[in-house]
N, C-alpha and C positions, 0 to 999 in steps of 0.2 A: 411361954417357955420355949416354944419351938423357934420363935424369932431370935431369942437370946442364944440358942444353940447355933443357929445359922451365923449370927454375928461373930460368935466365938470361933467358929470354924473358918470364916473368912479372915479374921485377924490372925489366926494361926497360919493359914496359907500365905498371907502377905509377909509374915515374919520369916517364913521358910523360903520364900522366893529368892532366886539368885539376884545379887546386887548388880546393877549396871556397871560395866567396866569403865573406869575413868579414862577419858580420852588422852592421848599423848599431848595434845595441845594444852589441856587443863593441867596436866602434871608438869609440863615444861614451864608454864606460866607461874605455877605455884613455887617451883624450885628456883626460878629466876628472880630472886628477891630484890636485886638492884635494877631490874627491868631494862637490862642492856641488850636483850635479845640473844644472849648466849649464856651458857652455864659454865661456871668455873669449877675447878676441883673442889674448892671449899663449899660452894653451894650444893654440889652433888653429895658430898660427904655429910653435910648437915641434914639434908633431906632424906638420905638413905635409911631404910629400916633394916638393911642387911647387917647381921652381927659381925661379919668379917670385913672390916674397912679396907684391909689390904686387897681383898678380892674386888671391892668397888674401885679402888685406885687402879688396879690392873685393867679392869674392864674399861674404865674411863680412858686410860692411855691407849688401849687397843681401838676404841671407837673414835678417838680424835684423829680422823684421817688427814686433817690439814696440819697436824702437829703444832697448833698455835696455842695449846694449853686451855682451849675452850671447846665446848660442844655446841654447835649450832643446832637449829631445830631438826634439820635433816639427819645429822649424826645421831641425835638423841632418838629420833623415830626409828632408826635402824637398830639402835641398842635395845629399845623397848620391844622390838619385834623378834628378837633372837630366840628366846625361850621363856618358859614359865618362871624360872628362877629369876631372870632379869626383870620380868614385868612385876614381880613381887618386891623388888628392891625399893620401890617408892610407893 
């Protein structure tokens, strides 16, 4: 009985443990569905979990420092590091 209680306690602790944050590289690779090494507005909008797509569009345009209509890995990493709301968009 005692062993069962310990196993249950360990399972409960594991379920409550904070999940590891997904790395920017993993997120970038997942969003880059055509594997061209850059993110289009369409790819970002499809992948975004944010309910306000206009906010996502605005942020995309702000982060596109080269104004080429795409986010490269560096631009995306800057975006993801801005704030908690941004990191939860994907």
